[in-house]
Structures are given as structure tokens and as C-alpha cells.
N, C-alpha and C positions, 0 to 999 in steps of 0.2 A: 486561473489554467495556466500551467507552463507549455506557453506553444512551440513549437520545432521550429529552430532559426534556419533559414538558407543563405549561402553566399555565394555568388556566381562573380568569380573574378579571372578573367583572362580566358574567357571561354569554360573554368570549370566550376560546377556547384556544387558545395557543403551544404550537406544537410545534417545537421545537429537534432539527432532524435529527441522526443519527450522526455523529460522529466518525470520518473512517476512520483506522482502526488495522490494524496490520501483526501477523498471526499465520503459521503455516506458507504462506507466500506460494507461489503459482503451483497448489496443491494445490486452496485451498477455494474458486477462481471466483467470487469478489468483486467488483464493478466496478474495484478499485484493486490487483486481482489479477490483472493479465494473464495470458493464455497462456504456456507455457514457450517460451523462447528456444532454438532448436536450430540450433549453430553448424555450417555446413559450410562444409569447407575439402575443394576438391579441385581436379584438374588437368585432368579430363577426365569424360565420362558414365561415370557408375558405379551399380553392381547391388549394395544394403547387403546384405551376410551377417552375421550375430551373431558375429564372432568377430574378435578384434583379431589373429590370424595373417595371416601375409604369405601370398597365395596366388597364383600363376601365373595367368593369363589363361588358359582354357580354349578351345582351337583351335576345340574344335565347338562355342562355345556361339553362338548368334545374334550377330553384327556384334564378335563378338571383344571383347566390352567384360570389363574387368578385374572382380575382385573390390575393393569397398571395403575400407579399413583401419579398422574401426569400433573408438571409443572411447566410453566411457560415461560420465555424469556425472551426479551426485544435485543437481541444481538445488536440490529442495524442503529440502534437508539444509543447501545451502549458504547460501542465504537465510535458514535458522533460526539456523545458528552463526556467519555471519560476525561480525567486528568491527563491522563499518560497522554492518552492519542491528541490530545490538543497538544501537548507539548511537544510530541514529535511533530505535529502540522508546523508547530511555530519552527522548530530547529529548520525542516525541509525548508521552508519559505526562505529562510535567510540564507541557507545553502546555495538556493535558486538563484536569489537577487545577487550574491557574489559571482556566481559562474555568469549570469546575465551581463555582468559589469566586464566581466574580463573577455567574456565575447565580444562587446563592444569595442573596447581596446584592441583586441588582436584584428578584428574586423578595417579597423582605423588602419592599423600600420600598414595591413596589406593593400588598404585602398593608396594610401600615399606612394608604398614599394609600387604599384602598377602604374600610378601616373609616372613615376619617373623612368619606368621603364618604357612607357609611353614616347617620353621626350630623349631618351638615348636611341628610336630607332631613326633620327634622325642626326644624329651626331657621331655616332658609334659604327666600327666596321659591321660588317654580318657577322662575323665569326663573333666579333664582342659581344654583340645583342643575343644573338643563340646561345651565348653563354648565360648571360645574365639572366634571361629566357627562362634558363632550363634552373638558374638557381630560385629564381621566384616561384614556379611551378612545384619544386622542392619546399619550399616554404608553404606554399599552401597545401600539400596534401601533407605535411608534418601537423599542422594545423588540425587539419580535418582529423587526424588519429588521435591527437589529445583531447579534442572537444567529445569524441566519442568514449574514450576511456573516461574522461570525466565522468560524464553522462554515467556509463557505467558502474561507477563507483559509487554515484549517490543513488543507483537503482538498488546495490547491495548494502550500503548503510541503510535506507528506507527499510527492506525488506526485514534485515535483522533484529531492527528497533521492534517494526509492530509485530513479527513472530514472538518475540519475548512476552511484549504484552497480550498475545493473544493464548501465549503458553500459561501465563498468568491467570486471563478469565476463564478458561479453561476450566482450571485449578477452582477457583472461587466459585463456578457455577454447579462443579461435584460438592463441595462444600456445603451449600446451601442447600441442594437438593437433596442429601442425607440428613443434613439436621430439619428438614420439613417431613420429610417420610416420602419425598418421591422417589420412584424408581424411573421416569421416563423425563426426560425434560427436551421440550421440545420450540424452535425459535418461532416467533411469532409470525413471521411472514410466510411460515408454513400453513397456516391454519387457514381453514374456509369459514368457519363459521366457531363461535366462541362464544355464551351465554355469561356476561358479567367479566368480574377480573378475576375469577376464583382461578387461585394456584399462579398465580403470576408473582415472579420474583426476582422482576428486573430492580425493582429499586435497592433491593436488600442487595442484590449483587452487585450494582453501579457504587452503591455508597461501601461497602468493601472493597472493590476494586480502586476506589479513589484513597481509601486509606491504606492501602497494601502497595501499591503503585502508584503514585501521584505523578512521577515523569521516569524519564531512561533518556541516556545519553546518545544521540545518533551522531557514530562516529565512522567517519572514509575511511576502508581499509587504505591500507598501503598502494599506489599503484605499481 
């Protein structure tokens, strides 16, 4: 997990916010892990019934509404196991590692500058020391802004790649649903009870997702 960095220099504290990263998406409710998509494919009004079997409309039902042909998909599993999501995670980890190295180097630079400033207190005039201290504080503030901007760009890059993958996943789910005759697709985590694995299209969706979009580039936007 990419934890925030805190840097205290000359009485100033910088907090470098967490870079969003991917876990078991949809299931944890993080700001970057939005609510699950539920793909609905239907020809008319339906009443959902937790079964994949075909059932004729009941003449005695109010309005004569037909039963929905329900399919189940395990979206959290797909987002964890899909090749494209693992590719995004690997690229993000590489970006995080580079980011952390840069942060460590800049922290060391400021630490040495702070030591020099402390030594100057005894050797330079008060006016000169105040000027040097102001320059140092400006460096600290500039570093904080740069780190925040880099964090923002990482967030944007991750969101763009992940949203593109999720859009493809939506398309694949809709295609598999139509091919199997399903008129309603429900994500597994919303099901309280299901008998057996009837109507489960998870493996078919996962295989087709891997074939269609095995990887995607995570590109940082320009500053």
C-alpha cells in the first residue's frame, strides 16, 4: 500500500497524499473504486427472478409482465484477475517506486540545506540569515507543490486506464448476456441466495476480456 509521506523541515510539515492504487476493486468503496456496474439488456419491462431458466409469462400476474432471464457475474473477481487490471497495477507500482525514490532524494536535499542553514545562524549577519531562511522555506513549499502535482497526475493516469478497462468490461458483459439469452445481469455481491451456479457467466466474461484487452498503457498526463 502506498502510504502518505510526511516531511517536517524547519517547522514546516509537508504531507504527500496517497497515490490511489488498485485493490479488489468495487468491493472496498474507495474514491477510485466506484459502485459496480450492472448491465441491463432487456426488450421490455421485466421483474427479476433469481434463476437462469426460461419461464413463460404468468397470465395471472398483474400486467402480464414476463420473467427476466437472469445471469450472474462476479465483477470483483474479474477486476482482480483480468490481465488488463494486473497490467495497470504493475505499471502503477513502477510509477510509485520511482515517485518514492524521487521523494527520498528531495527530502535528503532539504535535510542538508536545513543543516547548512543552522550553521549559518552562528556565522552570518541576521539579515543574511533571514534571507537564506526565506529561500529555504520557498524551496520547501515548491517541493510540496511539486509532489502534490505528481500525485494528482498519477491519480488521473490510473483513473483513465481503469475507466477504459471498465468500459470494455461493460461491453463484454452485454455481449455475453445477449448470446446466452439473459435480459438481466446482476453482480454476484448483491445476491443474498443462489442455488448452484446456474446463469453464472463470470468465466466466459473473464476469458473474453483477457482476449480483447490484455493490457493498457498507464500514461501520466502532462503537468
